[in-house]
PDB file of N, CA, C, O and CB in Angstrom:
ATOM      1  N   MET A   1       0.789  -1.266   0.252  1.00  0.00           N
ATOM      2  CA  MET A   1       0.255   0.039   0.185  1.00  0.00           C
ATOM      3  C   MET A   1       0.600   1.153  -0.168  1.00  0.00           C
ATOM      4  O   MET A   1       1.656   0.979   0.441  1.00  0.00           O
ATOM      5  CB  MET A   1      -0.009   0.301   0.946  1.00  0.00           C
ATOM      6  N   THR A   2       0.711   2.094  -0.556  1.00  0.00           N
ATOM      7  CA  THR A   2       1.310   3.364  -0.706  1.00  0.00           C
ATOM      8  C   THR A   2       0.323   4.466  -1.058  1.00  0.00           C
ATOM      9  O   THR A   2      -0.536   4.489  -1.940  1.00  0.00           O
ATOM     10  CB  THR A   2       2.350   3.280  -1.716  1.00  0.00           C
ATOM     11  N   LEU A   3       0.687   5.448  -0.076  1.00  0.00           N
ATOM     12  CA  LEU A   3      -0.130   6.870  -0.154  1.00  0.00           C
ATOM     13  C   LEU A   3       0.911   8.082  -0.605  1.00  0.00           C
ATOM     14  O   LEU A   3       2.050   8.027  -0.144  1.00  0.00           O
ATOM     15  CB  LEU A   3      -0.837   7.286   1.485  1.00  0.00           C
ATOM     16  N   THR A   4       0.619   8.983  -1.337  1.00  0.00           N
ATOM     17  CA  THR A   4       1.516  10.208  -1.675  1.00  0.00           C
ATOM     18  C   THR A   4       0.543  11.455  -2.202  1.00  0.00           C
ATOM     19  O   THR A   4      -0.384  11.510  -3.010  1.00  0.00           O
ATOM     20  CB  THR A   4       2.681   9.763  -2.929  1.00  0.00           C
ATOM     21  N   ALA A   5       1.223  12.445  -1.330  1.00  0.00           N
ATOM     22  CA  ALA A   5       0.602  13.674  -1.269  1.00  0.00           C
ATOM     23  C   ALA A   5       1.668  14.867  -1.778  1.00  0.00           C
ATOM     24  O   ALA A   5       2.745  15.085  -1.224  1.00  0.00           O
ATOM     25  CB  ALA A   5       0.081  13.873   0.235  1.00  0.00           C
ATOM     26  N   LYS A   6       1.274  15.428  -2.673  1.00  0.00           N
ATOM     27  CA  LYS A   6       2.123  16.461  -3.461  1.00  0.00           C
ATOM     28  C   LYS A   6       1.306  17.929  -3.337  1.00  0.00           C
ATOM     29  O   LYS A   6       0.131  18.130  -3.643  1.00  0.00           O
ATOM     30  CB  LYS A   6       2.299  15.941  -5.194  1.00  0.00           C
ATOM     31  N   TYR A   7       2.198  18.815  -2.839  1.00  0.00           N
ATOM     32  CA  TYR A   7       1.975  20.519  -2.970  1.00  0.00           C
ATOM     33  C   TYR A   7       2.481  21.221  -3.892  1.00  0.00           C
ATOM     34  O   TYR A   7       3.666  21.273  -3.561  1.00  0.00           O
ATOM     35  CB  TYR A   7       2.436  21.266  -1.952  1.00  0.00           C
ATOM     36  N   ASN A   8       2.350  21.891  -4.986  1.00  0.00           N
ATOM     37  CA  ASN A   8       2.849  22.757  -5.765  1.00  0.00           C
ATOM     38  C   ASN A   8       2.482  24.328  -5.957  1.00  0.00           C
ATOM     39  O   ASN A   8       1.779  24.700  -6.897  1.00  0.00           O
ATOM     40  CB  ASN A   8       2.716  22.178  -6.745  1.00  0.00           C
ATOM     41  N   ASN A   9       2.940  25.094  -5.124  1.00  0.00           N
ATOM     42  CA  ASN A   9       2.176  26.728  -5.484  1.00  0.00           C
ATOM     43  C   ASN A   9       3.341  27.834  -5.657  1.00  0.00           C
ATOM     44  O   ASN A   9       4.036  28.233  -4.723  1.00  0.00           O
ATOM     45  CB  ASN A   9       1.045  27.380  -3.994  1.00  0.00           C
ATOM     46  N   GLY A  10       3.427  28.188  -6.754  1.00  0.00           N
ATOM     47  CA  GLY A  10       4.399  29.384  -6.542  1.00  0.00           C
ATOM     48  C   GLY A  10       6.166  28.483  -6.609  1.00  0.00           C
ATOM     49  O   GLY A  10       6.553  27.556  -7.320  1.00  0.00           O
ATOM     50  N   PRO A  11       6.845  29.257  -5.566  1.00  0.00           N
ATOM     51  CA  PRO A  11       8.028  28.944  -5.315  1.00  0.00           C
ATOM     52  C   PRO A  11       7.936  27.676  -4.104  1.00  0.00           C
ATOM     53  O   PRO A  11       8.965  27.013  -3.982  1.00  0.00           O
ATOM     54  CB  PRO A  11       8.785  30.302  -4.936  1.00  0.00           C
ATOM     55  N   LEU A  12       6.960  27.375  -3.363  1.00  0.00           N
ATOM     56  CA  LEU A  12       7.008  26.430  -2.644  1.00  0.00           C
ATOM     57  C   LEU A  12       6.525  24.888  -3.182  1.00  0.00           C
ATOM     58  O   LEU A  12       5.487  24.744  -3.829  1.00  0.00           O
ATOM     59  CB  LEU A  12       6.354  26.915  -1.634  1.00  0.00           C
ATOM     60  N   SER A  13       7.221  24.009  -2.904  1.00  0.00           N
ATOM     61  CA  SER A  13       6.716  22.298  -3.166  1.00  0.00           C
ATOM     62  C   SER A  13       7.161  21.493  -2.288  1.00  0.00           C
ATOM     63  O   SER A  13       8.340  21.372  -1.956  1.00  0.00           O
ATOM     64  CB  SER A  13       7.187  21.570  -4.471  1.00  0.00           C
ATOM     65  N   LEU A  14       6.045  20.783  -1.785  1.00  0.00           N
ATOM     66  CA  LEU A  14       5.900  19.862  -0.721  1.00  0.00           C
ATOM     67  C   LEU A  14       5.636  18.533  -1.047  1.00  0.00           C
ATOM     68  O   LEU A  14       4.730  18.553  -1.881  1.00  0.00           O
ATOM     69  CB  LEU A  14       4.961  20.249   0.088  1.00  0.00           C
ATOM     70  N   ALA A  15       5.949  17.476  -0.824  1.00  0.00           N
ATOM     71  CA  ALA A  15       5.625  16.099  -0.962  1.00  0.00           C
ATOM     72  C   ALA A  15       5.872  15.421   0.446  1.00  0.00           C
ATOM     73  O   ALA A  15       6.682  15.748   1.313  1.00  0.00           O
ATOM     74  CB  ALA A  15       6.492  15.438  -2.127  1.00  0.00           C
ATOM     75  N   ALA A  16       4.869  14.291   0.438  1.00  0.00           N
ATOM     76  CA  ALA A  16       5.178  13.294   1.532  1.00  0.00           C
ATOM     77  C   ALA A  16       4.564  12.047   0.915  1.00  0.00           C
ATOM     78  O   ALA A  16       3.614  12.091   0.133  1.00  0.00           O
ATOM     79  CB  ALA A  16       4.533  13.683   3.068  1.00  0.00           C
ATOM     80  N   ASN A  17       5.328  10.630   1.423  1.00  0.00           N
ATOM     81  CA  ASN A  17       4.742   9.456   1.018  1.00  0.00           C
ATOM     82  C   ASN A  17       4.924   8.333   2.064  1.00  0.00           C
ATOM     83  O   ASN A  17       5.942   8.318   2.756  1.00  0.00           O
ATOM     84  CB  ASN A  17       5.292   9.083  -0.286  1.00  0.00           C
ATOM     85  N   TYR A  18       3.992   7.422   2.193  1.00  0.00           N
ATOM     86  CA  TYR A  18       3.991   6.397   2.880  1.00  0.00           C
ATOM     87  C   TYR A  18       4.002   5.332   2.087  1.00  0.00           C
ATOM     88  O   TYR A  18       3.226   5.299   1.131  1.00  0.00           O
ATOM     89  CB  TYR A  18       3.085   6.387   3.692  1.00  0.00           C
ATOM     90  N   ASP A  19       5.108   4.002   2.407  1.00  0.00           N
ATOM     91  CA  ASP A  19       4.702   2.807   1.763  1.00  0.00           C
ATOM     92  C   ASP A  19       4.670   1.613   2.935  1.00  0.00           C
ATOM     93  O   ASP A  19       5.544   1.364   3.765  1.00  0.00           O
ATOM     94  CB  ASP A  19       5.753   2.485   0.504  1.00  0.00           C
ATOM     95  N   LYS A  20       3.460   0.997   2.744  1.00  0.00           N
ATOM     96  CA  LYS A  20       3.804  -0.224   3.773  1.00  0.00           C
ATOM     97  C   LYS A  20       4.074  -1.348   3.035  1.00  0.00           C
ATOM     98  O   LYS A  20       3.158  -1.768   2.327  1.00  0.00           O
ATOM     99  CB  LYS A  20       2.655  -0.619   4.789  1.00  0.00           C
ATOM    100  N   LYS A  21       5.229  -1.991   3.040  1.00  0.00           N
ATOM    101  CA  LYS A  21       5.487  -3.472   2.277  1.00  0.00           C
ATOM    102  C   LYS A  21       4.891  -4.991   2.261  1.00  0.00           C
ATOM    103  O   LYS A  21       4.982  -5.774   3.206  1.00  0.00           O
ATOM    104  CB  LYS A  21       6.617  -3.760   2.597  1.00  0.00           C
ATOM    105  N   ALA A  22       4.405  -5.198   1.292  1.00  0.00           N
ATOM    106  CA  ALA A  22       3.462  -6.506   1.196  1.00  0.00           C
ATOM    107  C   ALA A  22       4.360  -7.552   1.752  1.00  0.00           C
ATOM    108  O   ALA A  22       4.502  -8.441   0.912  1.00  0.00           O
ATOM    109  CB  ALA A  22       2.922  -6.939  -0.418  1.00  0.00           C
ATOM    110  N   ASP A  23       5.059  -7.800   2.910  1.00  0.00           N
ATOM    111  CA  ASP A  23       5.415  -8.907   3.464  1.00  0.00           C
ATOM    112  C   ASP A  23       5.027  -9.132   4.885  1.00  0.00           C
ATOM    113  O   ASP A  23       4.600  -8.134   5.466  1.00  0.00           O
ATOM    114  CB  ASP A  23       6.672  -8.993   3.307  1.00  0.00           C
ATOM    115  N   SER A  24       5.091 -10.284   5.585  1.00  0.00           N
ATOM    116  CA  SER A  24       4.478 -10.650   6.547  1.00  0.00           C
ATOM    117  C   SER A  24       5.181 -10.146   7.867  1.00  0.00           C
ATOM    118  O   SER A  24       4.863 -10.528   8.993  1.00  0.00           O
ATOM    119  CB  SER A  24       4.313 -11.996   6.411  1.00  0.00           C
ATOM    120  N   HIS A  25       6.061  -9.342   7.614  1.00  0.00           N
ATOM    121  CA  HIS A  25       7.084  -8.651   8.649  1.00  0.00           C
ATOM    122  C   HIS A  25       6.811  -7.188   9.277  1.00  0.00           C
ATOM    123  O   HIS A  25       7.458  -6.741  10.224  1.00  0.00           O
ATOM    124  CB  HIS A  25       8.443  -8.511   7.916  1.00  0.00           C
ATOM    125  N   ASP A  26       5.896  -6.589   8.704  1.00  0.00           N
ATOM    126  CA  ASP A  26       5.203  -5.140   8.682  1.00  0.00           C
ATOM    127  C   ASP A  26       6.364  -4.494   8.328  1.00  0.00           C
ATOM    128  O   ASP A  26       6.649  -3.636   9.165  1.00  0.00           O
ATOM    129  CB  ASP A  26       4.471  -4.510  10.103  1.00  0.00           C
ATOM    130  N   SER A  27       7.190  -4.570   7.369  1.00  0.00           N
ATOM    131  CA  SER A  27       8.500  -3.268   7.029  1.00  0.00           C
ATOM    132  C   SER A  27       7.473  -2.259   6.264  1.00  0.00           C
ATOM    133  O   SER A  27       6.455  -2.490   5.611  1.00  0.00           O
ATOM    134  CB  SER A  27      10.180  -3.862   5.700  1.00  0.00           C
ATOM    135  N   ASN A  28       8.198  -0.953   6.632  1.00  0.00           N
ATOM    136  CA  ASN A  28       7.445   0.121   6.158  1.00  0.00           C
ATOM    137  C   ASN A  28       8.484   1.299   5.532  1.00  0.00           C
ATOM    138  O   ASN A  28       9.630   0.849   5.521  1.00  0.00           O
ATOM    139  CB  ASN A  28       6.521   0.655   7.394  1.00  0.00           C
ATOM    140  N   ASN A  29       8.422   2.506   5.075  1.00  0.00           N
ATOM    141  CA  ASN A  29       9.075   3.315   4.564  1.00  0.00           C
ATOM    142  C   ASN A  29       8.350   4.762   4.629  1.00  0.00           C
ATOM    143  O   ASN A  29       7.173   4.569   4.325  1.00  0.00           O
ATOM    144  CB  ASN A  29       9.377   2.801   3.347  1.00  0.00           C
ATOM    145  N   TRP A  30       8.531   5.864   4.849  1.00  0.00           N
ATOM    146  CA  TRP A  30       7.872   7.225   4.690  1.00  0.00           C
ATOM    147  C   TRP A  30       8.977   8.062   4.417  1.00  0.00           C
ATOM    148  O   TRP A  30      10.151   7.780   4.659  1.00  0.00           O
ATOM    149  CB  TRP A  30       7.040   7.753   5.945  1.00  0.00           C
ATOM    150  N   ASN A  31       8.517   9.200   3.854  1.00  0.00           N
ATOM    151  CA  ASN A  31       9.117  10.630   3.730  1.00  0.00           C
ATOM    152  C   ASN A  31       8.588  11.721   3.491  1.00  0.00           C
ATOM    153  O   ASN A  31       7.390  11.862   3.245  1.00  0.00           O
ATOM    154  CB  ASN A  31       9.864  10.730   2.967  1.00  0.00           C
ATOM    155  N   PHE A  32       9.435  12.631   3.536  1.00  0.00           N
ATOM    156  CA  PHE A  32       8.614  14.221   3.873  1.00  0.00           C
ATOM    157  C   PHE A  32       9.722  14.937   2.438  1.00  0.00           C
ATOM    158  O   PHE A  32      10.769  14.363   2.139  1.00  0.00           O
ATOM    159  CB  PHE A  32       9.019  15.206   6.208  1.00  0.00           C
ATOM    160  N   ALA A  33       9.348  15.959   1.855  1.00  0.00           N
ATOM    161  CA  ALA A  33      10.418  16.621   1.072  1.00  0.00           C
ATOM    162  C   ALA A  33       9.575  17.875   0.968  1.00  0.00           C
ATOM    163  O   ALA A  33       8.359  17.879   0.781  1.00  0.00           O
ATOM    164  CB  ALA A  33      10.950  15.869  -0.423  1.00  0.00           C
ATOM    165  N   ALA A  34      10.533  19.193   1.142  1.00  0.00           N
ATOM    166  CA  ALA A  34      10.422  20.158   0.732  1.00  0.00           C
ATOM    167  C   ALA A  34      11.465  21.023   0.151  1.00  0.00           C
ATOM    168  O   ALA A  34      12.670  21.103   0.389  1.00  0.00           O
ATOM    169  CB  ALA A  34       9.917  20.525   1.455  1.00  0.00           C
ATOM    170  N   ALA A  35      10.402  21.887  -0.983  1.00  0.00           N
ATOM    171  CA  ALA A  35      11.630  22.871  -1.496  1.00  0.00           C
ATOM    172  C   ALA A  35      10.975  24.312  -1.896  1.00  0.00           C
ATOM    173  O   ALA A  35       9.769  24.536  -2.000  1.00  0.00           O
ATOM    174  CB  ALA A  35      12.481  22.170  -2.977  1.00  0.00           C
ATOM    175  N   TYR A  36      12.121  25.304  -2.110  1.00  0.00           N
ATOM    176  CA  TYR A  36      11.768  26.623  -2.014  1.00  0.00           C
ATOM    177  C   TYR A  36      12.805  27.339  -3.350  1.00  0.00           C
ATOM    178  O   TYR A  36      14.029  27.246  -3.446  1.00  0.00           O
ATOM    179  CB  TYR A  36      12.074  27.200  -0.292  1.00  0.00           C
ATOM    180  N   ALA A  37      12.038  27.911  -4.099  1.00  0.00           N
ATOM    181  CA  ALA A  37      12.820  28.367  -5.064  1.00  0.00           C
ATOM    182  C   ALA A  37      12.837  29.907  -4.850  1.00  0.00           C
ATOM    183  O   ALA A  37      11.781  30.474  -4.569  1.00  0.00           O
ATOM    184  CB  ALA A  37      12.332  27.901  -6.425  1.00  0.00           C
ATOM    185  N   PHE A  38      14.260  30.764  -5.002  1.00  0.00           N
ATOM    186  CA  PHE A  38      14.688  32.011  -4.555  1.00  0.00           C
ATOM    187  C   PHE A  38      15.082  32.345  -6.283  1.00  0.00           C
ATOM    188  O   PHE A  38      16.135  31.981  -6.807  1.00  0.00           O
ATOM    189  CB  PHE A  38      16.061  32.004  -3.165  1.00  0.00           C
ATOM    190  N   GLY A  39      14.364  32.845  -6.745  1.00  0.00           N
ATOM    191  CA  GLY A  39      14.543  33.462  -8.048  1.00  0.00           C
ATOM    192  C   GLY A  39      15.495  31.947  -8.903  1.00  0.00           C
ATOM    193  O   GLY A  39      15.024  30.811  -8.828  1.00  0.00           O
ATOM    194  N   PRO A  40      16.313  32.128  -9.366  1.00  0.00           N
ATOM    195  CA  PRO A  40      17.244  31.153 -10.069  1.00  0.00           C
ATOM    196  C   PRO A  40      17.594  29.764  -9.363  1.00  0.00           C
ATOM    197  O   PRO A  40      17.901  28.699  -9.898  1.00  0.00           O
ATOM    198  CB  PRO A  40      18.554  31.876 -10.295  1.00  0.00           C
ATOM    199  N   ALA A  41      17.460  30.077  -7.999  1.00  0.00           N
ATOM    200  CA  ALA A  41      18.167  29.016  -7.341  1.00  0.00           C
ATOM    201  C   ALA A  41      17.275  28.351  -6.188  1.00  0.00           C
ATOM    202  O   ALA A  41      16.642  29.177  -5.530  1.00  0.00           O
ATOM    203  CB  ALA A  41      19.509  29.590  -6.765  1.00  0.00           C
ATOM    204  N   LYS A  42      17.128  27.174  -5.867  1.00  0.00           N
ATOM    205  CA  LYS A  42      16.063  26.206  -5.122  1.00  0.00           C
ATOM    206  C   LYS A  42      17.048  25.583  -3.906  1.00  0.00           C
ATOM    207  O   LYS A  42      18.210  25.189  -4.007  1.00  0.00           O
ATOM    208  CB  LYS A  42      15.341  24.812  -6.298  1.00  0.00           C
ATOM    209  N   VAL A  43      16.324  25.625  -2.925  1.00  0.00           N
ATOM    210  CA  VAL A  43      16.771  24.879  -1.588  1.00  0.00           C
ATOM    211  C   VAL A  43      15.885  23.690  -1.267  1.00  0.00           C
ATOM    212  O   VAL A  43      14.688  23.952  -1.148  1.00  0.00           O
ATOM    213  CB  VAL A  43      16.718  25.872  -0.307  1.00  0.00           C
ATOM    214  N   SER A  44      16.198  22.640  -1.133  1.00  0.00           N
ATOM    215  CA  SER A  44      15.883  21.264  -0.879  1.00  0.00           C
ATOM    216  C   SER A  44      16.137  20.572   0.013  1.00  0.00           C
ATOM    217  O   SER A  44      17.291  20.198   0.221  1.00  0.00           O
ATOM    218  CB  SER A  44      16.179  20.656  -1.547  1.00  0.00           C
ATOM    219  N   ALA A  45      14.944  20.170   0.893  1.00  0.00           N
ATOM    220  CA  ALA A  45      15.392  19.276   1.848  1.00  0.00           C
ATOM    221  C   ALA A  45      14.243  17.978   2.202  1.00  0.00           C
ATOM    222  O   ALA A  45      13.029  18.064   2.389  1.00  0.00           O
ATOM    223  CB  ALA A  45      15.730  20.202   3.137  1.00  0.00           C
ATOM    224  N   LEU A  46      15.024  16.926   2.209  1.00  0.00           N
ATOM    225  CA  LEU A  46      14.031  15.418   2.530  1.00  0.00           C
ATOM    226  C   LEU A  46      14.413  14.909   3.673  1.00  0.00           C
ATOM    227  O   LEU A  46      15.576  15.053   4.052  1.00  0.00           O
ATOM    228  CB  LEU A  46      14.171  14.102   1.463  1.00  0.00           C
ATOM    229  N   TYR A  47      13.584  14.302   4.329  1.00  0.00           N
ATOM    230  CA  TYR A  47      13.817  13.382   5.651  1.00  0.00           C
ATOM    231  C   TYR A  47      13.216  12.225   5.251  1.00  0.00           C
ATOM    232  O   TYR A  47      12.135  12.420   4.695  1.00  0.00           O
ATOM    233  CB  TYR A  47      13.168  13.893   7.097  1.00  0.00           C
ATOM    234  N   GLU A  48      13.613  10.887   5.362  1.00  0.00           N
ATOM    235  CA  GLU A  48      13.319   9.489   5.236  1.00  0.00           C
ATOM    236  C   GLU A  48      13.535   8.615   6.315  1.00  0.00           C
ATOM    237  O   GLU A  48      14.588   8.547   6.950  1.00  0.00           O
ATOM    238  CB  GLU A  48      13.977   8.997   4.254  1.00  0.00           C
ATOM    239  N   HIS A  49      12.539   7.958   6.509  1.00  0.00           N
ATOM    240  CA  HIS A  49      12.391   6.737   7.564  1.00  0.00           C
ATOM    241  C   HIS A  49      12.274   5.628   7.145  1.00  0.00           C
ATOM    242  O   HIS A  49      11.160   5.492   6.638  1.00  0.00           O
ATOM    243  CB  HIS A  49      11.390   6.751   8.378  1.00  0.00           C
ATOM    244  N   ALA A  50      12.988   4.572   7.089  1.00  0.00           N
ATOM    245  CA  ALA A  50      12.509   3.352   6.753  1.00  0.00           C
ATOM    246  C   ALA A  50      12.952   2.256   7.855  1.00  0.00           C
ATOM    247  O   ALA A  50      13.891   2.343   8.645  1.00  0.00           O
ATOM    248  CB  ALA A  50      12.995   3.031   5.346  1.00  0.00           C
ATOM    249  N   ASN A  51      12.065   1.243   7.703  1.00  0.00           N
ATOM    250  CA  ASN A  51      11.841   0.143   8.795  1.00  0.00           C
ATOM    251  C   ASN A  51      11.902  -1.034   8.011  1.00  0.00           C
ATOM    252  O   ASN A  51      10.942  -1.180   7.255  1.00  0.00           O
ATOM    253  CB  ASN A  51      10.430   0.218   9.647  1.00  0.00           C
ATOM    254  N   LYS A  52      12.802  -1.942   7.986  1.00  0.00           N
ATOM    255  CA  LYS A  52      12.610  -3.285   7.279  1.00  0.00           C
ATOM    256  C   LYS A  52      12.930  -4.321   8.493  1.00  0.00           C
ATOM    257  O   LYS A  52      13.868  -4.284   9.289  1.00  0.00           O
ATOM    258  CB  LYS A  52      13.706  -3.492   5.854  1.00  0.00           C
ATOM    259  N   LYS A  53      12.095  -5.053   8.412  1.00  0.00           N
ATOM    260  CA  LYS A  53      12.141  -6.155   9.224  1.00  0.00           C
ATOM    261  C   LYS A  53      11.908  -7.411   8.532  1.00  0.00           C
ATOM    262  O   LYS A  53      11.085  -7.659   7.650  1.00  0.00           O
ATOM    263  CB  LYS A  53      11.256  -6.010  10.242  1.00  0.00           C
ATOM    264  N   THR A  54      13.016  -8.371   9.235  1.00  0.00           N
ATOM    265  CA  THR A  54      12.698  -9.655   8.703  1.00  0.00           C
ATOM    266  C   THR A  54      12.472 -10.778   9.683  1.00  0.00           C
ATOM    267  O   THR A  54      11.704 -10.580  10.624  1.00  0.00           O
ATOM    268  CB  THR A  54      13.720 -10.030   7.833  1.00  0.00           C
ATOM    269  N   ALA A  55      13.197 -12.175   9.513  1.00  0.00           N
ATOM    270  CA  ALA A  55      12.710 -12.935  10.522  1.00  0.00           C
ATOM    271  C   ALA A  55      13.710 -12.864  11.493  1.00  0.00           C
ATOM    272  O   ALA A  55      13.479 -13.090  12.681  1.00  0.00           O
ATOM    273  CB  ALA A  55      12.365 -14.269  10.147  1.00  0.00           C
ATOM    274  N   THR A  56      14.997 -12.511  10.979  1.00  0.00           N
ATOM    275  CA  THR A  56      15.900 -12.479  12.254  1.00  0.00           C
ATOM    276  C   THR A  56      16.583 -10.960  12.258  1.00  0.00           C
ATOM    277  O   THR A  56      17.614 -10.766  12.903  1.00  0.00           O
ATOM    278  CB  THR A  56      17.173 -13.787  12.190  1.00  0.00           C
ATOM    279  N   THR A  57      16.088 -10.133  11.667  1.00  0.00           N
ATOM    280  CA  THR A  57      16.273  -8.505  11.866  1.00  0.00           C
ATOM    281  C   THR A  57      15.654  -7.459  11.830  1.00  0.00           C
ATOM    282  O   THR A  57      14.774  -7.506  10.970  1.00  0.00           O
ATOM    283  CB  THR A  57      16.870  -8.079  11.298  1.00  0.00           C
ATOM    284  N   ASP A  58      15.705  -6.372  12.451  1.00  0.00           N
ATOM    285  CA  ASP A  58      14.823  -5.320  12.371  1.00  0.00           C
ATOM    286  C   ASP A  58      15.733  -3.857  12.016  1.00  0.00           C
ATOM    287  O   ASP A  58      16.110  -3.068  12.883  1.00  0.00           O
ATOM    288  CB  ASP A  58      13.979  -5.288  13.828  1.00  0.00           C
ATOM    289  N   LEU A  59      15.951  -3.728  10.695  1.00  0.00           N
ATOM    290  CA  LEU A  59      16.454  -2.462  10.431  1.00  0.00           C
ATOM    291  C   LEU A  59      15.679  -0.867  10.269  1.00  0.00           C
ATOM    292  O   LEU A  59      14.742  -0.505   9.558  1.00  0.00           O
ATOM    293  CB  LEU A  59      17.032  -2.772   9.331  1.00  0.00           C
ATOM    294  N   ASP A  60      16.556  -0.107  11.292  1.00  0.00           N
ATOM    295  CA  ASP A  60      15.768   1.236  11.281  1.00  0.00           C
ATOM    296  C   ASP A  60      16.524   2.291  10.842  1.00  0.00           C
ATOM    297  O   ASP A  60      17.447   2.674  11.560  1.00  0.00           O
ATOM    298  CB  ASP A  60      15.250   1.635  12.587  1.00  0.00           C
ATOM    299  N   GLN A  61      16.257   2.946   9.574  1.00  0.00           N
ATOM    300  CA  GLN A  61      17.268   3.686   8.831  1.00  0.00           C
ATOM    301  C   GLN A  61      16.746   4.928   8.807  1.00  0.00           C
ATOM    302  O   GLN A  61      15.545   4.882   8.542  1.00  0.00           O
ATOM    303  CB  GLN A  61      17.597   3.195   7.466  1.00  0.00           C
ATOM    304  N   LYS A  62      17.318   6.444   9.040  1.00  0.00           N
ATOM    305  CA  LYS A  62      16.673   7.508   8.909  1.00  0.00           C
ATOM    306  C   LYS A  62      17.829   8.253   8.115  1.00  0.00           C
ATOM    307  O   LYS A  62      19.017   8.226   8.433  1.00  0.00           O
ATOM    308  CB  LYS A  62      16.117   8.095  10.259  1.00  0.00           C
ATOM    309  N   ILE A  63      17.280   8.929   7.021  1.00  0.00           N
ATOM    310  CA  ILE A  63      18.036   9.463   6.278  1.00  0.00           C
ATOM    311  C   ILE A  63      17.753  11.061   5.907  1.00  0.00           C
ATOM    312  O   ILE A  63      16.740  11.385   5.288  1.00  0.00           O
ATOM    313  CB  ILE A  63      18.041   8.617   5.266  1.00  0.00           C
ATOM    314  N   TRP A  64      18.778  12.058   6.361  1.00  0.00           N
ATOM    315  CA  TRP A  64      18.088  13.147   5.716  1.00  0.00           C
ATOM    316  C   TRP A  64      19.293  13.870   4.494  1.00  0.00           C
ATOM    317  O   TRP A  64      20.522  13.803   4.473  1.00  0.00           O
ATOM    318  CB  TRP A  64      17.548  14.318   7.067  1.00  0.00           C
ATOM    319  N   LEU A  65      18.616  14.340   3.847  1.00  0.00           N
ATOM    320  CA  LEU A  65      19.081  15.247   2.357  1.00  0.00           C
ATOM    321  C   LEU A  65      18.839  16.865   2.213  1.00  0.00           C
ATOM    322  O   LEU A  65      17.746  17.413   2.069  1.00  0.00           O
ATOM    323  CB  LEU A  65      18.149  14.638   1.022  1.00  0.00           C
ATOM    324  N   ILE A  66      20.165  17.513   2.289  1.00  0.00           N
ATOM    325  CA  ILE A  66      19.885  18.931   2.076  1.00  0.00           C
ATOM    326  C   ILE A  66      20.462  19.593   0.846  1.00  0.00           C
ATOM    327  O   ILE A  66      20.250  20.786   0.629  1.00  0.00           O
ATOM    328  CB  ILE A  66      20.349  19.652   3.205  1.00  0.00           C
TER     329      ILE A  66
END
């Protein structure tokens, strides 16, 4: 199952996403991104959280991007 939302208005852009994996271990991934344009330049940021579970491991990963 995947849910995505996007917003674009002038110089501002926002996006959010949630993804639940189709496995028996309840793995999931979600992220949020934002961008703002200052004339010819654009500043962007992203945060992502991934949780991958298997029968033997539980991986929890967080990612920041600017």
